[in-house]
N, C-alpha and C positions, 0 to 999 in steps of 0.2 A: 458144319464147322463148329468147334467148341465155343461156348459162350462163357466169357470170363466173369460171370456174375458174382463170383466169390470176392472179387476185389472191392465191390461195393461203391455206391455213390458216384461222386464225380470222377473217380479214378478209372472208370470203366470206358475209357475212350476206345472207339473202334478205328484207330488211326493206322496208317500206313504199315502196321506191324506184321511181323512174321516170326515164327519160332526160330530159335538159334540153330536148330538142326538144319534148317534149310540154308542158312548162311554157311554152315560148315560144309554142306554138300557143294555150295558154290566154290569153296576153296579146293574141294576135291575134284573139281572139273565139271560138275553138273551145272547147266545153265539155270541159275537161280530164278530167272524171270519166267521159267516155264512152270513153276510150282505155285499152287494156291497159297495165299498168305492167311495166317490166323490173326485175329485181333489181339493187340497188346497195348496197354497204356504205359508200358515201361520202355518204350522206344522201339521203332521198327528195325527189322534186320535190313542189311544194306541192299543196294542195287535195284531200287524201285523209284528212281527219280525222273525217269523218262529221258535220261541222258543217252547218247548213242550206244546201242547194244543192250539197253535196259528196257524193261516194261515199266508200268506205273502201278499205283495202288489199286486200280480196278481189277488187277489179277485176283484180288480177294473181295474188295468192296465193289461188287459188280452190279448192284441194283441199277445204277445210272451210268451212262457213258461218261467218259472223262470230259471235264470242262462243260458239262451240260446244265449245271445249276445256275443260280442267279448271282453267285459270288465269284471269287477268283483268288489267285495268289500272285504276289508281286515280289520282285527282288530289287531293292534300291541300294544305291551307293557305289555301283560299279562305274569307274571312270572310263572315258573313251580309250585311253591308253594307260599302261601301268609301267612302273619302274621296278627293276629287280629288287627283291627284298622289301618292297613297299608294304606297309600294313594298312589295309583298307577295311574300314568298318562297313559291314553289310547288314541289311535288315530284311528279313523274310516276313511277309504279312499274309495271312489268310483271312478273307472276308466272306461271310455268308450269314445273313440275318436269321437263318433257320438253324445255324450251328449252335450246339450246346458246349461241346469241347472241341479243341483243335489240335492237330499235329502236323508235322512236316518232316521232310528229309531232303538234304541237298548234297551236291558234290561238285568239285571244280576239276575240269579236265581240259587238256590241250586239244589241238586239232586232230591228233591221232588217237585220242581216247585215253591217254595216260594221265595219271594224277598230276595236277598242276599246283604247286605251292602247298601251303599248309593251312588248315582250318584251326582256329584258336577259340577255345571256350572263354566266356567271360568269368571273372572271379565273383561268382554269385552263390549264396547259400540260402535255401537249398538250390541244387543245380537244376536248371530248367532244360538243359541240353546235354548230349553226350556225343562222343566220337566213336566211330567203328570203321572197320575196313572190310571191303568186299572184293571179289575177283570177277572181272568181266572180260571175257575173251583173252584170258591170260594176263591181263593188266590189273594190278592191285590199286583200287581207288579208296579214297578217304571220304567218309560220310559224316555229316552232322545232322542230328535229329532231336526231337523233343524227348523229355523224360516224363515220368508221372507228375513231376512238379512243374511242368511247363505246358500244361494243356488247358488250363482254365483261363478264359478271356478276362482281361481287366476292364474291358468295355464290351457290352453285349454285341455279339455278331462279328467280332474281330479279335485276332490274336497276332502279336508280333514277337519275333525273336531277334536279338541283336548279338552279333559275334564278329570276329575279325578273320579276314582272309589275308595271309601273308604270301605275296607273290614269289615265284621262284627266284633263286639267286642269280639266274641268267634268264634273259628273255627266251620264251619257248613258243613264240607266235601267239595267235589268238587263243584266249582262254574263255571257256564258257562255264557259267555256274548254272546248274540245272536243279530244279526243285519241284517236289510234289507235295501237295498239302491236302489235308483231310478236314472237312467240316462235318463232324460226327453228330449223330442225333442223341448220343448219351445213353443209349440202351445197352451198350456193351457188346452188341453183335456186329456183324459185318454188313448188315442190310441197311438201306436207307441213308447211307453216308454219301456225301458228294466229294469227289476227288477232282483236284485241279492241278495243272502243271504249268510251268513257265521256265524261262531261262533269261539270263543276262550275260553280256560278253564284254571283253575288253581287249584291245589290240596292242601290238608292240611295234608301232612305227609305220604301219602301212596306210595310215589314214592321210593320204595326200590328195590334193584337188577335191576336197570335200567341203563345199561351201554351205551345205545344210546340216553338217555335223551328224550324219546318220551312219558312219563307219563304212560308207561306200564311196569310192572315188567317182567323180562325175566328169562328163565332157565339159570342158571350159577352155576359153581362149582369151588371149590378150591381143587387142587389135591396135597395132602401132599407129595406124592412120588417124584414129580418133582417141587414143588412150583409153579405150573402153575394155572392161572385163565382162565377159559374157559367160554365164554358167547355167547349166541345165540341171535342176534339182532331181536327184534320183528318188527322193521321197514321194513327190507328188506331180512330177512332170512340169512344174512351173519353172520359170527362169528368173535369173537375177542379172541386173546390169548395174555397173558402177564405173564412173569415170575416175581413173586414177593413173596418171602417167602421161608422158610425152612420147613422141615417135622415136626419140633417141634413147629412151630408157630400156633397161634390161629387166624383164619380170623376174622377181625373186620371191615366189610364193612360199608360205610357211605358216606354222602356228606360233606366232610371236607372242601371244598372250596366254597360251596353254589351255585354251578352252575346248580343244578338239575340233575347231572349225578353221579351215584354211583362211589366212588373211591375204588380202591383196597388198602387194608391195613391189617397189621398183628400185633399182640402183641406177643412178644417173652418173655415168663415168665422167662427163665434162665437169661436174661439180664435186664429185666424190661424196655424194650424199645418198643415203638410203631414206626412202619415203614409205612409211608403213601406215596402212589403214587397218587397224586392228578391229576385230569383230566385237570385242567387249571393252577395250581400253582406249579406243579413239585413235587419233592421229599422233604419229611421232616421226620427227626428222632426226637422222643420226649422221653426222659426218664420219665417214669411214671408207678410206680408199682413195686412190688417185686414178687418173686416166691410164688405161692399160691393164688395170687390175681385173681379175676374173672373180665374180661373186661366187662364193661357195657356202651359202647359208646351210646351217645344220644345228642340231642340238649337241654341242660339244661338251657341255657341262652336265648333261643328264638331268635336267629339271623339267622336261617335257615342253620347253619353250625353244623356239628356233632362235639361234644366235646369228648376229650379223658377222660376216667373215668374208675375207677376200684372199685370193692367191695372187702373188706378185711374180709373174714369170721372170722378170729381170733379176730377181734375187733368189727365187726358189723358196720364199717364205710364205707361210699361211699366217695371216693376221686375224685373230679371233677376239671379238668383243662379247664376253659372256653375259647372258641375261641375269645370271646369279651374282655378277659383280667381278671385276677384274678383267685381265686380258691374257691371252696365250699367243705366243709367237713360235711357230713350228717350222723348222727347216726341212722341207720334204718335196722333192721334185725338181725338174729342170724346165727350161723355157718352152721346150717342144712337147712336154707332157700334157695329157688331158686329165683334168681333175675328176675324180669319181668318189666323192665323199659318201660315207654310209656307215651303218653300224654292223661291221663284219664280225664282231666277237660277241654280240648279244648282251652288252652291258648297258645299253640305253644311251650311250654316248657316241656321237658321230666320230668316225675315224678319218684322219687325213689320209687320202689315197690318190694315186695317180696311175693312169694307163699310158704306157709308152708305145705309140704306134710302130716305131722303128723295129722293135723286137717282140711286140705283143705281150710285154710283161706288166703285170699288176703289182704295184708296190704299195703295201698297206701298213700304215703305222698304227697298230691296234692299241687302243687306249688302255686295255686291261692286261694284255699278256704278250707284249713284244711285237716284232715286225713280221710280216708275211710277204713272200714273193712268189707269184704264180705266173706261169706262161699260159695265155689264153687269148687267141685272136691274131689277126694279121693287120697290116698297115691300113687297109681300107675299111676296117670294121668300125662300127659305132658302139662304144660302150653303153650298156643299158643295165647297170647294176640295180638289184632289187631283191626282195625276199620271195623267190619263186616257189620255194617248198614250204613256206609257212612255219619255219622253226624259230623265227625271231632274229635270225642273222642274215645279213645281206649276202647274196651270192654274186660271184663274178659272172658276167654275161655280155655277149656282144650280138649286135644285129648286123648282118652282112648284106648291104643293099644290093650288091651285084647278083646275089642269089635269092634275096628275099627270105633268108633263113635266120632264125634265132638259135644261137649256141649258148647253152646254159650249163654252168658247172655248179650244181646245187650242193650246199653243205650237208644236206640230208639225203636227197634223192639221187645225187651223182650227176652224170653227164647226160644231156639230152639235146636234141636238135629238132627244130620244128619250122617248116616253111610257113611264113605268114607276112605278106606284104610284097610291095614292088620297090624298085630302086628309088623312086621319087617320094616315097612315103616318109613321114616323120614318126619315129618310134615314140609311143606314149605308154610305157609300162606303168600300171597302176592296179589297185585292188578294186575292180569294178563290181564284184559280187559280194564284197564284205566278208570274205571267209578268212582273211588274214594272210593270204598269199598274193603276191604280185602277179597280175595277168599280163600276158603278152598282148600288145595292141599297137595299131598304127593310125595316124591321122592322114587322110588323103586330101591334101589341100585343094587339088584340082576339082574335087567333087564336094568338098566340105563334109566328108563322111568319116566317122570313126569305126574302125573294125577291130574287135578284140575277141579273145577266147576266155570265157569264164573258167577258172581253174576248179571251181567247186563241182561242176557237172559237165564240163567240156562243151557247153553250148556257146553259140555265137552272140556277141554283143555288138549291134550295129545301130548307130545313131547319126542322123544328119545334124551337124552343129558346127558352124564356122564358115570361113571363107578362105580363099586361096592364100592370102598373105598373113593370115592370123598365126599367132604363136600358141600352140596347144600347151596348156598349163602343165600336164605331167611331163612334157618334154623339157620344161624349164627347170626340173629337178636334175637334169643331166647336163652340167656345165660343159 
């Protein structure tokens, strides 16, 4: 491999780099990850971040296996969930006490491998980073990486780069930021450099029933007999128990403080009060609603915080108390309708929506672009709305107890039907594998067992958790 010794001194980083010719080949249809990379201190060619469909920098810097050194690479700043158009500062850091110079490359992609949002360089002179584009599997991706002015550590053994990721104008489901870093020995060649890879991700509203905040939904129940909330952590297998509520209360879980962790909350119809036990902001009591109202909690103002809201069948009105301030009153639905709130248009705001069992019609008042009416289901079906195809928009779906079949009309994948469950099961759709897509699942109270199918790899998720009269928390999102 060529040695760029002519560049001299500290600029001779043997980082993630490759010649531009290889990048051009990538655009012409050649898989860039199959080519050896040459060292360059002026920024690597794209498509070596270890993102899906890509290789990493050991394609050239092959002395040591990837992630085999004593250092590492981190991406910090990614929130649990994102808002459309949100500008999110990110920091990539490469650590290695043996490193002389450092480099990196990163890209943001959605669940199907397409470019997600935009990467924005800081206004810095000289410029420590640059932007490029590469082609992976027919999809053009955007890459951010070091330049010759961004390879020298300010502190021995570590180097950080700060930039901004602007989220897409509409939710696109789970977004992953993938990064590869090089801790170079400073000799200018490709040997004896350590390559590290990592990733960070952010969701678009699928993080429900997550009491440990790890982006995966967990088996959790509310037990009316003792007012207890029982959840099983997906991170470490430990469990959490909290006493919050009475037997008459309706569980209304949500992220009321916007920290990415599900909060325990109940609506007491006899008093018209909401009692919130927030994971970071403590206790709050809110008078909102009267006896006969149906709680329809959701993020109606798009601030990543769950809002207190009720539907009043006697009037057909939705009464919404926004966490950002103010109130909304929406006339939408009839007394016999079933409320199915969700973000159907991908703008990060919950839409008022109802399912009419009499004719199987879904009526959605989309917050961004008008109303939508769809026929899907029959009178005996149970609506189970969720983002089953992971594109950031809720899909209309029903569970048919008489058949034990889920009928899903996906906004991206189209129509599907899958048998899962028996007539006495409670549907518990949630994202159990953390891939940004809602998984089909049921809670069998007679056994106290959860049965779900992970959408990421089609494997089964089976857990014993709960008792016969418990209310499964994911089911509480289906008023």
